[in-house]
N, CA, C and O atoms as CSV, one atom per row, in Angstrom:
chain,resi,resn,atom,element,x,y,z
A,1,MET,N,N,0.827,-1.406,0.162
A,1,MET,CA,C,0.031,0.054,-0.184
A,1,MET,C,C,0.958,1.327,-0.029
A,1,MET,O,O,0.904,2.116,-0.973
A,2,LEU,N,N,1.811,1.648,1.035
A,2,LEU,CA,C,2.721,2.474,0.908
A,2,LEU,C,C,3.566,2.684,-0.345
A,2,LEU,O,O,3.983,3.761,-0.771
A,3,ARG,N,N,3.733,1.549,-0.827
A,3,ARG,CA,C,4.932,1.446,-1.988
A,3,ARG,C,C,3.730,2.180,-3.268
A,3,ARG,O,O,4.158,3.123,-3.935
A,4,SER,N,N,2.524,1.764,-3.476
A,4,SER,CA,C,1.760,2.105,-4.065
A,4,SER,C,C,1.455,3.444,-4.406
A,4,SER,O,O,1.288,3.858,-5.554
A,5,ALA,N,N,1.372,4.292,-3.065
A,5,ALA,CA,C,1.191,5.519,-2.738
A,5,ALA,C,C,2.343,6.164,-3.462
A,5,ALA,O,O,2.161,6.922,-4.415
A,6,ILE,N,N,3.558,5.844,-2.984
A,6,ILE,CA,C,4.585,6.300,-3.428
A,6,ILE,C,C,4.642,6.689,-4.709
A,6,ILE,O,O,4.680,7.872,-5.049
A,7,THR,N,N,4.653,5.538,-5.634
A,7,THR,CA,C,4.983,5.090,-7.253
A,7,THR,C,C,3.968,6.179,-7.177
A,7,THR,O,O,4.694,7.161,-7.023
A,8,LEU,N,N,2.606,6.667,-7.190
A,8,LEU,CA,C,1.680,7.291,-7.621
A,8,LEU,C,C,1.812,8.639,-7.231
A,8,LEU,O,O,1.176,9.353,-8.006
A,9,LEU,N,N,2.584,9.503,-6.026
A,9,LEU,CA,C,3.008,10.424,-6.136
A,9,LEU,C,C,4.053,10.602,-6.924
A,9,LEU,O,O,3.951,11.606,-7.628
A,10,PHE,N,N,4.985,10.010,-7.055
A,10,PHE,CA,C,6.072,10.202,-8.175
A,10,PHE,C,C,5.476,10.639,-9.482
A,10,PHE,O,O,5.765,11.761,-9.898
A,11,ALA,N,N,4.600,9.792,-10.229
A,11,ALA,CA,C,4.106,9.338,-11.033
A,11,ALA,C,C,3.600,11.047,-11.318
A,11,ALA,O,O,3.959,11.675,-12.314
A,12,VAL,N,N,2.761,11.579,-10.293
A,12,VAL,CA,C,1.783,12.979,-10.450
A,12,VAL,C,C,2.800,13.779,-10.532
A,12,VAL,O,O,2.737,14.455,-11.559
A,13,VAL,N,N,4.181,14.106,-9.562
A,13,VAL,CA,C,5.229,14.790,-9.575
A,13,VAL,C,C,6.015,15.053,-10.894
A,13,VAL,O,O,6.229,16.212,-11.250
A,14,CYS,N,N,6.414,14.065,-11.568
A,14,CYS,CA,C,6.717,13.869,-12.875
A,14,CYS,C,C,6.391,14.425,-13.907
A,14,CYS,O,O,7.034,15.070,-14.735
A,15,VAL,N,N,4.644,13.954,-13.766
A,15,VAL,CA,C,3.517,14.477,-14.902
A,15,VAL,C,C,3.617,16.121,-14.751
A,15,VAL,O,O,3.749,16.950,-15.650
A,16,GLY,N,N,3.517,16.312,-13.407
A,16,GLY,CA,C,3.655,18.278,-13.335
A,16,GLY,C,C,4.813,18.674,-13.641
A,16,GLY,O,O,4.722,19.727,-14.273
A,17,LEU,N,N,6.286,18.213,-13.446
A,17,LEU,CA,C,7.472,18.515,-13.880
A,17,LEU,C,C,7.332,18.703,-15.810
A,17,LEU,O,O,7.350,19.695,-16.538
A,18,VAL,N,N,7.194,17.212,-16.086
A,18,VAL,CA,C,7.034,17.347,-17.601
A,18,VAL,C,C,6.278,18.543,-18.337
A,18,VAL,O,O,6.673,19.167,-19.322
A,19,SER,N,N,5.009,18.723,-17.566
A,19,SER,CA,C,3.988,19.780,-18.460
A,19,SER,C,C,4.291,21.067,-18.175
A,19,SER,O,O,3.791,21.993,-18.813
A,20,ALA,N,N,5.207,21.260,-17.112
A,20,ALA,CA,C,5.475,22.913,-16.693
A,20,ALA,C,C,6.806,22.980,-17.757
A,20,ALA,O,O,6.906,24.125,-18.199
A,21,ALA,N,N,7.652,22.243,-18.186
A,21,ALA,CA,C,8.859,22.194,-18.717
A,21,ALA,C,C,8.706,22.615,-20.393
A,21,ALA,O,O,9.507,23.107,-21.188
A,22,VAL,N,N,7.040,22.098,-20.541
A,22,VAL,CA,C,6.814,22.049,-22.059
A,22,VAL,C,C,5.540,23.236,-22.140
A,22,VAL,O,O,5.000,23.249,-23.247
A,23,ALA,N,N,5.079,24.057,-21.315
A,23,ALA,CA,C,4.149,24.556,-21.320
A,23,ALA,C,C,4.532,26.130,-22.095
A,23,ALA,O,O,5.432,26.910,-21.786
A,24,PRO,N,N,3.708,26.231,-22.972
A,24,PRO,CA,C,4.461,27.576,-24.259
A,24,PRO,C,C,4.263,28.862,-23.554
A,24,PRO,O,O,3.323,29.210,-22.840
A,25,MET,N,N,5.512,29.604,-23.953
A,25,MET,CA,C,5.617,30.913,-23.522
A,25,MET,C,C,4.386,31.804,-23.955
A,25,MET,O,O,3.881,31.771,-25.077
A,26,ARG,N,N,3.992,32.568,-22.953
A,26,ARG,CA,C,3.132,33.659,-23.351
A,26,ARG,C,C,3.453,35.237,-23.268
A,26,ARG,O,O,4.106,35.821,-22.403
A,27,ARG,N,N,2.899,35.693,-24.257
A,27,ARG,CA,C,3.367,37.260,-23.843
A,27,ARG,C,C,2.576,37.712,-22.919
A,27,ARG,O,O,1.493,37.206,-22.624
A,28,PRO,N,N,3.361,39.255,-22.119
A,28,PRO,CA,C,3.000,39.286,-21.355
A,28,PRO,C,C,1.989,40.274,-21.414
A,28,PRO,O,O,2.095,40.841,-22.501
A,29,ARG,N,N,1.021,40.763,-20.723
A,29,ARG,CA,C,-0.297,41.800,-21.162
A,29,ARG,C,C,0.440,42.956,-21.008
A,29,ARG,O,O,-0.438,43.668,-21.495
A,30,GLN,N,N,1.536,43.937,-20.673
A,30,GLN,CA,C,2.187,44.947,-20.752
A,30,GLN,C,C,3.553,44.862,-20.500
A,30,GLN,O,O,4.215,44.638,-19.486
A,31,PHE,N,N,3.833,45.106,-21.730
A,31,PHE,CA,C,5.775,45.202,-22.095
A,31,PHE,C,C,6.570,45.923,-21.062
A,31,PHE,O,O,6.240,47.070,-20.762
A,32,ARG,N,N,7.318,45.501,-20.644
A,32,ARG,CA,C,8.519,46.187,-19.377
A,32,ARG,C,C,9.475,46.096,-20.189
A,32,ARG,O,O,9.463,45.409,-21.210
A,33,MET,N,N,10.348,46.761,-19.811
A,33,MET,CA,C,11.956,46.632,-19.969
A,33,MET,C,C,12.505,47.486,-19.299
A,33,MET,O,O,11.780,48.446,-19.041
A,34,THR,N,N,14.008,47.538,-18.713
A,34,THR,CA,C,15.103,47.696,-17.778
A,34,THR,C,C,16.219,47.998,-18.490
A,34,THR,O,O,16.870,47.036,-18.899
A,35,ILE,N,N,16.615,49.127,-18.749
A,35,ILE,CA,C,18.084,49.443,-19.432
A,35,ILE,C,C,18.893,50.076,-18.230
A,35,ILE,O,O,18.612,51.057,-17.541
A,36,TYR,N,N,19.896,49.290,-18.188
A,36,TYR,CA,C,21.363,49.628,-17.392
A,36,TYR,C,C,22.264,50.650,-18.026
A,36,TYR,O,O,22.357,50.766,-19.248
A,37,SER,N,N,22.920,51.382,-17.169
A,37,SER,CA,C,24.174,51.955,-18.080
A,37,SER,C,C,25.399,51.110,-18.013
A,37,SER,O,O,26.369,51.489,-18.671
A,38,GLU,N,N,25.498,49.929,-17.254
A,38,GLU,CA,C,26.753,48.747,-16.822
A,38,GLU,C,C,25.991,47.659,-17.355
A,38,GLU,O,O,24.770,47.545,-17.460
A,39,PRO,N,N,27.074,46.744,-17.728
A,39,PRO,CA,C,26.941,45.328,-17.634
A,39,PRO,C,C,26.311,44.621,-16.611
A,39,PRO,O,O,26.166,45.012,-15.453
A,40,ASN,N,N,26.031,43.816,-16.974
A,40,ASN,CA,C,25.491,42.658,-15.965
A,40,ASN,C,C,24.468,43.631,-14.780
A,40,ASN,O,O,24.592,43.477,-13.565
A,41,HIS,N,N,23.597,44.501,-15.329
A,41,HIS,CA,C,22.385,44.807,-14.531
A,41,HIS,C,C,23.182,45.792,-13.616
A,41,HIS,O,O,22.753,45.848,-12.463
A,42,GLN,N,N,24.090,46.456,-13.861
A,42,GLN,CA,C,24.050,47.561,-12.960
A,42,GLN,C,C,24.394,49.094,-13.236
A,42,GLN,O,O,24.563,49.313,-14.435
A,43,GLY,N,N,24.496,49.886,-12.644
A,43,GLY,CA,C,24.691,51.425,-12.798
A,43,GLY,C,C,23.347,51.958,-12.910
A,43,GLY,O,O,22.383,51.231,-12.669
A,44,GLN,N,N,23.178,53.403,-13.321
A,44,GLN,CA,C,22.089,53.538,-13.649
A,44,GLN,C,C,20.447,53.233,-14.413
A,44,GLN,O,O,20.391,53.368,-15.635
A,45,VAL,N,N,19.683,52.994,-13.960
A,45,VAL,CA,C,18.230,52.533,-14.330
A,45,VAL,C,C,17.485,53.485,-15.159
A,45,VAL,O,O,17.567,54.711,-15.086
A,46,GLN,N,N,16.716,52.772,-15.989
A,46,GLN,CA,C,15.630,53.325,-16.863
A,46,GLN,C,C,14.732,52.228,-17.233
A,46,GLN,O,O,15.042,51.305,-17.986
A,47,TYR,N,N,13.471,52.405,-16.594
A,47,TYR,CA,C,12.622,51.892,-16.495
A,47,TYR,C,C,11.511,52.285,-17.970
A,47,TYR,O,O,11.141,53.439,-18.184
A,48,ILE,N,N,11.166,51.266,-18.740
A,48,ILE,CA,C,10.437,51.513,-19.554
A,48,ILE,C,C,9.121,50.557,-19.811
A,48,ILE,O,O,9.256,49.333,-19.786
A,49,LYS,N,N,8.061,51.066,-20.017
A,49,LYS,CA,C,6.984,50.290,-20.163
A,49,LYS,C,C,5.907,50.688,-21.777
A,49,LYS,O,O,5.912,51.783,-22.340
A,50,ALA,N,N,5.273,49.745,-22.115
A,50,ALA,CA,C,4.446,50.540,-23.056
A,50,ALA,C,C,2.929,50.228,-22.801
A,50,ALA,O,O,2.486,49.093,-22.627
A,51,THR,N,N,2.063,51.588,-22.803
A,51,THR,CA,C,0.863,51.335,-22.031
A,51,THR,C,C,-0.399,51.378,-23.391
A,51,THR,O,O,-1.597,51.174,-23.200
A,52,ASN,N,N,0.046,51.600,-24.344
A,52,ASN,CA,C,-1.058,51.997,-25.497
A,52,ASN,C,C,-0.956,50.447,-26.883
A,52,ASN,O,O,-1.661,50.409,-27.892
A,53,GLY,N,N,-0.041,49.513,-26.543
A,53,GLY,CA,C,-0.099,48.673,-26.979
A,53,GLY,C,C,0.535,48.368,-28.463
A,53,GLY,O,O,0.748,47.358,-29.132
A,54,ALA,N,N,0.733,49.870,-28.627
A,54,ALA,CA,C,1.233,49.946,-29.784
A,54,ALA,C,C,2.490,48.635,-30.573
A,54,ALA,O,O,3.378,48.033,-29.968
A,55,MET,N,N,2.185,48.546,-31.836
A,55,MET,CA,C,3.387,47.220,-32.410
A,55,MET,C,C,4.706,47.408,-32.646
A,55,MET,O,O,5.446,46.430,-32.759
A,56,THR,N,N,5.224,48.809,-32.762
A,56,THR,CA,C,6.586,49.638,-32.656
A,56,THR,C,C,6.678,50.286,-31.695
A,56,THR,O,O,7.177,51.355,-32.045
A,57,PRO,N,N,6.467,50.284,-30.529
A,57,PRO,CA,C,6.776,51.797,-29.519
A,57,PRO,C,C,8.101,52.073,-29.097
A,57,PRO,O,O,8.800,51.307,-28.433
A,58,CYS,N,N,8.488,53.448,-29.600
A,58,CYS,CA,C,9.564,54.182,-29.601
A,58,CYS,C,C,9.604,54.673,-28.432
A,58,CYS,O,O,8.570,55.153,-27.969
A,59,TRP,N,N,10.966,54.673,-27.575
A,59,TRP,CA,C,11.140,55.339,-26.173
A,59,TRP,C,C,12.589,56.227,-26.475
A,59,TRP,O,O,13.414,55.548,-27.085
A,60,ASN,N,N,12.949,57.353,-26.215
A,60,ASN,CA,C,13.943,58.269,-26.159
A,60,ASN,C,C,14.651,57.917,-24.635
A,60,ASN,O,O,14.062,58.058,-23.563
A,61,LEU,N,N,15.826,57.506,-24.774
A,61,LEU,CA,C,16.613,57.248,-23.167
A,61,LEU,C,C,17.363,58.374,-22.482
A,61,LEU,O,O,18.044,59.280,-22.960
A,62,THR,N,N,17.096,58.111,-21.406
A,62,THR,CA,C,17.935,59.917,-20.619
A,62,THR,C,C,19.147,59.311,-20.406
A,62,THR,O,O,19.971,60.159,-20.064
A,63,ASN,N,N,19.631,58.148,-20.466
A,63,ASN,CA,C,20.912,57.995,-20.164
A,63,ASN,C,C,21.454,57.304,-21.341
A,63,ASN,O,O,21.007,56.212,-21.693
A,64,THR,N,N,22.613,58.037,-22.094
A,64,THR,CA,C,22.528,57.224,-23.487
A,64,THR,C,C,23.727,55.993,-23.083
A,64,THR,O,O,24.122,55.435,-24.107
A,65,ASP,N,N,24.097,55.691,-22.356
A,65,ASP,CA,C,25.190,54.562,-22.086
A,65,ASP,C,C,24.065,53.387,-21.736
A,65,ASP,O,O,23.229,53.388,-20.833
A,66,VAL,N,N,24.351,52.283,-22.856
A,66,VAL,CA,C,23.227,50.934,-22.816
A,66,VAL,C,C,24.628,49.754,-22.365
A,66,VAL,O,O,25.547,49.486,-23.138
A,67,GLY,N,N,24.505,49.286,-21.193
A,67,GLY,CA,C,25.338,48.654,-20.767
A,67,GLY,C,C,24.943,47.110,-20.811
A,67,GLY,O,O,25.687,46.145,-20.986
A,68,SER,N,N,23.171,47.152,-20.545
A,68,SER,CA,C,22.681,45.568,-20.498
A,68,SER,C,C,21.385,46.271,-20.110
A,68,SER,O,O,21.255,47.372,-19.575
A,69,TYR,N,N,20.495,45.435,-20.480
A,69,TYR,CA,C,18.876,45.228,-20.688
A,69,TYR,C,C,18.208,43.954,-20.340
A,69,TYR,O,O,18.756,42.854,-20.422
A,70,GLU,N,N,16.885,44.182,-19.912
A,70,GLU,CA,C,16.136,43.169,-19.429
A,70,GLU,C,C,14.945,43.274,-19.811
A,70,GLU,O,O,14.552,44.436,-19.914
A,71,MET,N,N,14.050,42.283,-20.119
A,71,MET,CA,C,12.516,42.338,-20.781
A,71,MET,C,C,11.417,41.829,-20.132
A,71,MET,O,O,11.779,41.254,-19.105
A,72,ASN,N,N,10.294,41.799,-20.286
A,72,ASN,CA,C,9.553,40.549,-19.813
A,72,ASN,C,C,8.837,39.985,-20.730
A,72,ASN,O,O,7.905,39.324,-20.272
A,73,ASP,N,N,8.957,40.008,-22.217
A,73,ASP,CA,C,8.786,39.483,-23.205
A,73,ASP,C,C,9.471,39.053,-24.430
A,73,ASP,O,O,9.311,39.791,-25.402
A,74,PRO,N,N,10.030,38.255,-24.546
A,74,PRO,CA,C,10.713,37.392,-25.506
A,74,PRO,C,C,10.393,37.142,-26.858
A,74,PRO,O,O,11.092,36.507,-27.648
A,75,PHE,N,N,9.281,37.681,-27.091
A,75,PHE,CA,C,8.508,37.866,-28.271
A,75,PHE,C,C,8.970,39.118,-28.816
A,75,PHE,O,O,8.192,39.177,-29.769
A,76,VAL,N,N,9.728,40.251,-28.913
A,76,VAL,CA,C,10.034,40.929,-29.438
A,76,VAL,C,C,11.576,41.431,-29.784
A,76,VAL,O,O,12.454,41.217,-28.948
A,77,ASN,N,N,11.941,42.203,-31.215
A,77,ASN,CA,C,13.062,42.508,-31.538
A,77,ASN,C,C,13.301,43.697,-30.882
A,77,ASN,O,O,12.273,44.352,-30.711
A,78,VAL,N,N,14.553,44.315,-30.355
A,78,VAL,CA,C,15.066,45.036,-29.465
A,78,VAL,C,C,15.831,45.873,-30.663
A,78,VAL,O,O,16.551,45.192,-31.391
A,79,THR,N,N,15.748,47.200,-30.919
A,79,THR,CA,C,16.824,48.288,-31.964
A,79,THR,C,C,17.191,49.465,-30.803
A,79,THR,O,O,16.539,49.887,-29.848
A,80,PHE,N,N,18.301,49.743,-31.234
A,80,PHE,CA,C,18.882,50.855,-30.491
A,80,PHE,C,C,19.115,51.643,-31.423
A,80,PHE,O,O,19.385,51.033,-32.457
A,81,TYR,N,N,19.138,53.085,-31.556
A,81,TYR,CA,C,19.143,54.161,-32.450
A,81,TYR,C,C,20.120,55.222,-31.763
A,81,TYR,O,O,20.211,55.404,-30.549
A,82,GLN,N,N,20.853,55.907,-32.788
A,82,GLN,CA,C,21.722,56.904,-32.604
A,82,GLN,C,C,21.158,57.827,-31.924
A,82,GLN,O,O,21.398,58.099,-30.748
A,83,SER,N,N,20.081,58.553,-32.911
A,83,SER,CA,C,19.395,59.764,-32.833
A,83,SER,C,C,17.842,59.507,-31.787
A,83,SER,O,O,17.277,58.436,-31.563
A,84,VAL,N,N,17.523,60.675,-31.376
A,84,VAL,CA,C,16.334,60.668,-30.868
A,84,VAL,C,C,15.211,60.042,-31.359
A,84,VAL,O,O,15.387,59.826,-32.558
A,85,ASN,N,N,13.683,59.488,-30.820
A,85,ASN,CA,C,12.744,59.311,-31.805
A,85,ASN,C,C,12.843,58.179,-32.791
A,85,ASN,O,O,12.105,58.210,-33.776
A,86,CYS,N,N,13.942,56.879,-32.569
A,86,CYS,CA,C,14.509,56.229,-33.256
A,86,CYS,C,C,14.674,56.368,-34.726
A,86,CYS,O,O,14.621,55.387,-35.468
A,87,ASN,N,N,14.875,57.585,-35.156
A,87,ASN,CA,C,15.550,57.793,-36.351
A,87,ASN,C,C,16.911,57.654,-36.295
A,87,ASN,O,O,17.641,57.429,-35.330
A,88,GLY,N,N,17.215,57.856,-37.717
A,88,GLY,CA,C,18.730,57.794,-37.826
A,88,GLY,C,C,19.931,56.389,-37.720
A,88,GLY,O,O,19.195,55.403,-37.759
A,89,THR,N,N,20.747,56.111,-37.658
A,89,THR,CA,C,21.057,55.588,-37.576
A,89,THR,C,C,20.860,53.927,-36.710
A,89,THR,O,O,20.454,53.914,-35.548
A,90,VAL,N,N,21.087,53.053,-37.203
A,90,VAL,CA,C,20.689,51.702,-36.335
A,90,VAL,C,C,21.943,51.492,-35.706
A,90,VAL,O,O,22.976,51.542,-36.375
A,91,ILE,N,N,21.961,51.209,-34.210
A,91,ILE,CA,C,23.320,51.190,-33.245
A,91,ILE,C,C,23.605,49.545,-33.522
A,91,ILE,O,O,24.498,48.918,-34.091
A,92,ALA,N,N,22.321,49.178,-32.790
A,92,ALA,CA,C,22.257,47.623,-32.701
A,92,ALA,C,C,20.849,46.865,-32.577
A,92,ALA,O,O,19.994,47.316,-31.814
A,93,THR,N,N,20.593,45.595,-33.411
A,93,THR,CA,C,19.317,45.146,-33.300
A,93,THR,C,C,19.743,43.607,-32.479
A,93,THR,O,O,20.666,42.871,-32.831
A,94,TYR,N,N,18.931,43.400,-31.471
A,94,TYR,CA,C,18.415,42.362,-30.987
A,94,TYR,C,C,17.422,41.531,-31.299
A,94,TYR,O,O,16.312,41.970,-30.998
A,95,PRO,N,N,17.449,40.085,-31.986
A,95,PRO,CA,C,16.521,39.285,-32.052
A,95,PRO,C,C,16.270,38.700,-31.042
A,95,PRO,O,O,17.079,38.401,-30.163
A,96,HIS,N,N,14.396,38.336,-31.079
A,96,HIS,CA,C,14.241,37.881,-30.233
A,96,HIS,C,C,14.479,36.579,-29.856
A,96,HIS,O,O,15.261,36.184,-30.720
A,97,HIS,N,N,14.279,35.665,-29.086
A,97,HIS,CA,C,15.244,34.507,-28.140
A,97,HIS,C,C,14.104,33.481,-28.325
A,97,HIS,O,O,13.101,33.806,-27.689
A,98,GLU,N,N,13.976,32.278,-29.055
A,98,GLU,CA,C,13.529,31.143,-29.151
A,98,GLU,C,C,13.493,30.139,-27.550
A,98,GLU,O,O,12.815,29.168,-27.213
A,99,LYS,N,N,14.352,30.777,-26.993
A,99,LYS,CA,C,14.397,29.803,-26.031
A,99,LYS,C,C,14.091,30.603,-24.979
A,99,LYS,O,O,14.428,30.155,-23.883
A,100,GLY,N,N,13.414,31.927,-24.999
A,100,GLY,CA,C,12.974,32.663,-23.716
A,100,GLY,C,C,13.427,33.411,-23.162
A,100,GLY,O,O,12.923,34.039,-22.230
A,101,GLU,N,N,14.791,33.551,-23.734
A,101,GLU,CA,C,15.583,34.822,-22.970
A,101,GLU,C,C,15.273,36.103,-22.974
A,101,GLU,O,O,15.147,36.704,-24.041
A,102,THR,N,N,15.107,36.703,-21.784
A,102,THR,CA,C,14.592,38.167,-21.953
A,102,THR,C,C,15.648,39.052,-21.269
A,102,THR,O,O,15.352,39.917,-20.445
A,103,THR,N,N,17.208,38.704,-21.769
A,103,THR,CA,C,18.119,39.669,-21.123
A,103,THR,C,C,19.357,39.795,-21.630
A,103,THR,O,O,19.934,38.751,-21.935
A,104,GLN,N,N,19.933,40.877,-21.803
A,104,GLN,CA,C,21.515,41.049,-22.257
A,104,GLN,C,C,22.194,41.590,-21.410
A,104,GLN,O,O,22.241,42.794,-21.160
A,105,ASN,N,N,22.891,40.545,-20.803
A,105,ASN,CA,C,23.995,41.081,-19.914
A,105,ASN,C,C,25.198,42.098,-20.329
A,105,ASN,O,O,25.755,42.793,-19.479
A,106,ARG,N,N,25.544,42.125,-21.685
A,106,ARG,CA,C,26.635,43.032,-22.222
A,106,ARG,C,C,25.965,43.399,-23.389
A,106,ARG,O,O,25.497,42.768,-24.337
A,107,VAL,N,N,26.052,44.835,-23.018
A,107,VAL,CA,C,25.494,45.504,-24.610
A,107,VAL,C,C,26.311,46.102,-24.663
A,107,VAL,O,O,26.950,45.563,-25.567
A,108,MET,N,N,27.114,47.295,-24.200
A,108,MET,CA,C,27.915,48.044,-24.216
A,108,MET,C,C,28.067,49.387,-25.317
A,108,MET,O,O,29.172,49.845,-25.608
A,109,ILE,N,N,26.904,49.876,-25.815
A,109,ILE,CA,C,26.690,50.962,-26.621
A,109,ILE,C,C,26.030,52.174,-26.311
A,109,ILE,O,O,25.703,52.506,-25.172
A,110,GLU,N,N,25.849,52.798,-27.294
A,110,GLU,CA,C,25.868,54.324,-26.770
A,110,GLU,C,C,24.278,54.402,-27.736
A,110,GLU,O,O,24.097,54.012,-28.889
A,111,ALA,N,N,23.527,54.888,-27.020
A,111,ALA,CA,C,22.169,55.320,-28.175
A,111,ALA,C,C,21.379,56.015,-27.298
A,111,ALA,O,O,21.374,55.998,-26.067
A,112,ALA,N,N,20.575,56.753,-28.239
A,112,ALA,CA,C,19.661,57.985,-27.834
A,112,ALA,C,C,18.409,57.521,-27.302
A,112,ALA,O,O,17.964,57.713,-26.170
A,113,SER,N,N,17.708,56.652,-28.611
A,113,SER,CA,C,16.318,55.990,-28.339
A,113,SER,C,C,16.459,54.105,-28.747
A,113,SER,O,O,17.360,53.569,-29.392
A,114,VAL,N,N,15.285,53.470,-28.132
A,114,VAL,CA,C,15.206,52.038,-28.666
A,114,VAL,C,C,13.682,51.809,-29.027
A,114,VAL,O,O,12.751,52.465,-28.560
A,115,SER,N,N,13.585,50.837,-29.876
A,115,SER,CA,C,12.112,50.493,-30.057
A,115,SER,C,C,12.389,48.689,-29.999
A,115,SER,O,O,13.414,48.010,-30.043
A,116,VAL,N,N,10.880,48.343,-29.876
A,116,VAL,CA,C,10.768,46.826,-30.025
A,116,VAL,C,C,9.922,46.722,-30.701
A,116,VAL,O,O,9.118,47.644,-30.840
A,117,VAL,N,N,9.799,45.420,-31.435
A,117,VAL,CA,C,9.073,45.108,-32.744
A,117,VAL,C,C,8.467,43.682,-32.292
A,117,VAL,O,O,9.161,42.667,-32.353
A,118,LYS,N,N,7.321,43.666,-31.898
A,118,LYS,CA,C,6.524,42.234,-31.754
A,118,LYS,C,C,6.960,41.454,-32.832
A,118,LYS,O,O,7.076,41.845,-33.993
A,119,VAL,N,N,7.311,39.791,-32.188
A,119,VAL,CA,C,7.350,39.158,-33.391
A,119,VAL,C,C,6.332,37.890,-33.072
A,119,VAL,O,O,6.299,37.310,-31.987
A,120,ASP,N,N,5.724,37.651,-33.921
A,120,ASP,CA,C,4.503,36.517,-33.705
A,120,ASP,C,C,5.244,35.048,-33.627
A,120,ASP,O,O,4.575,34.026,-33.470
């Protein structure tokens, strides 16, 4: 009896772990991004969030030094621009990650604005 109860408990735990591991990633209700002036999420911080649900929102940066960033949506491409209002030369583009990664620990660029494009 005890052995069958342990076996059943083990099976339930395994099914729960497998279903959690293969659960599809979902897009968050509100996009949020944190940009740091230094690598490894250090230095001055700027918080960004999309409130209007735009497909390609753009934000001007208060600090032009971008050392790292993190966001809550793996389904976006991130592009940094040399000029404000996402105009001018593109400094760097970071494509979305199929593995669900939402952070870049070492960017080390100077940018005046950033945009994100939703990827379906």
